N, C-alpha and C positions, 0 to 999 in steps of 0.2 A: 682379444676374446670375441668369439662369434656371437652375434646378437640374433636370437631366434624370434620368430613371430609370437611364441608363447610369452617370452620376456616382454615384448612390446605390449601385448594385450593385457598382461598382468599389471604393468606400470600405468597403462592408460586407464585401467579400471580404478586404480588407486588415486590418480591425480586429475583425471578428466582432461588431460592434455591430448593434443592431436597426435596421430600416428607418427608423423615425421618429427615432431618435437620430442616425443618420447624416444624415438630411435636415435636422434642426435644426442640427447642427454645420456642415454645408455652407452653410446660410443665414447663420449667424452669421459664417462665414469668407468670405462673398461668393464662394463657389464654389472657393476655394483649398483644394485637397486636403491639402496639408501643414499648413495652419493648422487645418483641420477635424480632422485626426488628432491634432494637439497639443491641441485642445479636448477631444476624447474622452479622451486620456491624462490631462489635468489633472483631469477629472471623476473618473477612477479613483483618482488620487492623493488627491483630496479625500475620497472615500468611504473609502479605506483609513485615512486619518488620523482621520476622524470615528468610524469603527467599529473601531478597533484593539483596544478592550477587549472586543469582542463575541466570542462563542464560535462558531467555525466547525465545528460538530459533524456536519453533513451533508456529502455529497459523492459523488464517483465514484471507485471503485477499479478499476483495470484491470491486467492482467498479460499478458506475452507471453514467448515463448521462441523462440530461434533458435540452433540448434547448441549451443554450450557456454555460452551466456549467456541468462539470464532476468532480467526486471525487473518490478517493481511500482511504479506511481505512484498517489498518492491526491491528487486536487485537491479541496479542501474549501471549503464555503460554509456559509451560515447555515440555509437552509431546504431541505426535500425538494423543493419546487416548482422551485427553481433547479437542484438537483442532477440532476433528470430532464429538464431542458431539452436539446434536441438540440444546440444550440451549445455548451453546457457540456460535454456528453459528448464532442463532437467535439474540443474544446480538450484535454480529458484524453487523448484518443486521439493527438492530434498531439504532445503532450508525451511520451507513451510511445513513439511511433514515433521521436522524436528520441533518446530514451534508448537505444533498441535500436540505432540507427544509430551513435551516437557513444560509447556505453558510458562515460559520465562516472563519476568516482570518488566524487562527493559530490553532495548536493542543491544546494549552491552552484554547482558546475560546471554542473549541469543547468539551473538557472535562468538562467545567463548565456549559454546556447547560443541561436543565432538560429534562428527558424523561417523559412518560405519567403520572407517579405517582408524578411528581414534584421534584424528587431527581435527582441529577446531574449524568451525564455519569460516572464521576470518582467514585461516590458512588456505582453505579451498578457494575463497574469493581471490586471494592474492595469487594463487597458482593459476587460476583462470585468466587473470589479468596479464600474467606473463605469457600465456599461450596466445591471447588475442592481440596483445600490444596496446590495449585500451585501458583507461582508468575504469575501475569498477568499485562499487560500494553498495552496502545494504542501505538504501536510501530511506526506507520506511519499515517499521514493524508496529502494527496496531492490533489491539485485541479487545474483545468485548466478552464479559461474563454476565450471563442473565439466565433466567429460567428457560428461555427459548431464544435461539439466535438464527438469523437467516443471512444469506450472502448472495451477492451478484457480482459476476465478472463480465465486464463488457467485452465483446469480440475485439481481438487485437491485443489483449493482455496489457493494456495501458491504464485501465481504470477499474477499480473494484470497491465494493462497499460491504459492510457488515452491520446488522441491526439487532439490538437486543430487545426482547419483549418480556413483559411481566408474567406471562402465562403461555401455555401451549397455543400454537397457531398452525394453520395448515401450511404446507410447504409452498403452495401456490401464492398464498397471501404474504408469507414472509419474503418471498422473492419479489413480489410486487412492490413492497415497501422498500426493500433494498435497492430496487431499480429506481424508485422515486428519489432516494438519497443520491444515487449515482448521477441521475439526470438533472435534478434541480439544485443540488449542492446547498442544502439548508445550512444555516449557521448554528442552529440549536434545535432541540426538540420542541420547546415551548418558549414563549416570551420571557418567562422567568429565568430561563437558562441563557439568555443573550447577555454577554458581558456588558457591564455598565459603561465601559469605554465606548463600545459600539453604539449604545443607546444615546449617549451624549453627543457623539459625532453626528448621528442621524438627526437629532433635535436641532443642533447648531446649523447643519446644512439646510434644513427646512426653514428655520428662522431667517437665515441669510437670503434664501430664495424668495421668501414672502416679502421681506423688507425691500429687496431689489425690484419686486413687482409693484411696490407702492402700497402694500397692505398696511393698515393702521397698527401702530406699535402695540396697542392693547390687545390685539387679536393674534399676535405672533405665537404666543405659547399654545393657544388653542389650535392654531393651524399646524404647529409643529407636532402636537400630540396626535392629530389626525394623520399626519404623514408617517409618524412612527408606527401607528396601528397598521397602516398600509404595508409598511416594511415588514412587520411581523407576519402579515398574511402571505407575503411573498417569500419570506426567508426562514420561517420556523416550520419545521417538518409537519407538525400536527395541524397547523393552520393552512398549509399549502393546498391548492387544488390538486386532486389526484391526477396523475398523468394518464390514468386509464379511464377515469370518469370525472371530467372537469366540472360536473355539477355538484360534486361532493368534495369536502375537505378530506385529508388523510385521516383525521380523527373520526369523521363520520363513517368512512370506509371501515375503520377498525371496530367501531361500535356496532357496525352491521354484522361483524363476525362474533363479537362478544361485548356485552355492556361494560365489562371491567378491563377490556384489553387496551393496552397502551404501549408506547415505546419507552424504554428506559434509557437507552443511549445508542449512538451510532458512530461509526468511523468510516472515512472515505479517503482513498488514495488515488490521485490522478497525476500521471506524468506529463500530461499535456495541459496547456493553459486553458483555464475555464473561460 
């Protein structure tokens, strides 16, 4: 059966596969579109099984905000070459668009959602893996719900952040705080939000350091508390120095906008090592 360009374009639109991959699948399937799609899918499954132990350290991170909801998705692959491919970025964007539309509560729910052709996001990722020959996975899905949400995507699509606020805020200010999160990687919004395990680790490190320096045993707890407060100042969002005005803390910057303005939560996804 003759394979036409219209057949190839139609199947490529459905699967996201390359022109030559689609043509080959159609030829093997004798022009049957359903069989060709199944062939492409099986190739993706074979690649996934064969490369399951590989590290998918590259990828594309995108974020979006609409009203009181913001989301980040990270579609990961093995190489920078694939990560920058237009079809790969487009698939990441379609996953983010679906997340924004449906607001799923988990990565598993997001993967099960259908895209325009009715097939699940997981199926599309598998198909794309078969096309590129690389391991692919939805590495991250994070979201924030708050009265107001801001987002920031760092150039290169490897780092993004979303921040929730308790009340309306200017777009410029929301982006500034999201940039702060992306740049400074805080562990929590306030000291009260820092996990107890981290607090204990920081106290123990400070005590051990002071002891090694020969400080009196009776002063170790006081020294450790001082060190913990310094940790809070450097690693909790509201206490950090603003990246745009180092003379003010993030909390002071927010209060300059509104006396009652604060951050409710934030999410950050980075595919490169901090």
